[in-house]
C-alpha positions, 0 to 999 in steps of 0.5 A: 459864052455866045455873043448875045449873052456877052451883049446882056452882061455889063460890068462895073457900071457907075450907078446909084441906088434910087430906091429898094424894097424887099423882093420875095424872101431874101432878095431886094428889088432896086430901082437903079440910076446908072451912067450909061444905061439910065434907070433900070430895075435890078434884082439883088438875089439874097441881099437880105441874107444876114451874111450877104456881102451886099448888105452894106453896099446897096446904099442910097446916095453912095456911088457904086460900080454895079455888074449885072446881066439879063435883057428883060425888064428886071435885070439880075445883079452879079456884083457891087462895089462901093466907090466911097468919096461921098459923105453920108447925108444927114438931116434936111440934106437927107430928105433932100436927097430923097426928093431928088431920087423921087424926081428921078424915078417919076420923070426918067424913063427906063433904059434912057441914059443921061450921062450929063445929068447922072454927073450932075446928080453926083455933084448935087449929092456933094453939094447937099453934104457940104453946103447949107443952102439946100434950096438953092441946090435943089432949084439948080438940080430941078432946072438942069433935070427939066433941061436934060428932059427937053423942057429947058426954061426960057429965062433970058428972053421974052416968049414970042418977041425974043426981047431980053428979059428986064431985071425990074420988069414983071412977067408972067411965066406960062408952062410950055410957052415961057415969060411974057410982060405981066398983063395982070391976068393970072390966067397967063401964068405965074407972076415973077420979077425979071430979076428972078428969071435972070437970077435963075438962068445964072444959078444964083438964088441969093436974093430972097425974092428970087429964091421964093418966086423960083421955088414957086415956078419950079413947083408949078413947072414940075407939077405939070410934067409929073401929070398929077403924081404926088411926090411924098418927100415934098409933102413930108418936108412941107409938113415938117416945116409946119412943126 
């Protein structure tokens, strides 16, 4: 085996399947999130055959060790091993998991590793499986995702002046700018209380007002960075809540 071909083979890499769909007659095309190589497109040849060893392994939200080869836009899966330890998501937690995956697919570039975010994603899946406040879990992940992408929120100091945010004060939070004292002009950003900004900095969403305002703020920021892309899972969750 040449040195070039060795470089194009990756063995037992921690990864998750974000999405999969049928490819040709018997294969699957996977959107994979790997710890050391970021998002990848990988074809699993023959994975849809009835007796394929991969049929029960390539599941969403389950930690895997994947081996693949190739250097083009789409790699080829060599093997997959289930690692276990992650409870299966059900109900609302399952919908939240699909929402996380859709965020990653739409915001992460190909072949761009984010190892800390990968680890936080795994922790978030465990939280979804074991905790009941799914909204708080999602806010924590959204904040960490934007931080990893270089869009960290300025939550504890005012934009421009650098003065500490005061819990009882009102602010306007503008995309790509931050929080400034509320001047009553809606064109200057979304109105939020100082206590909401400080709660978000501490990943504390127990206060009902902070929980609601942080949801609105994160939606505004994510919509901006998504550039008009529609998150289908978010729309589905909204529809279900109207039933």
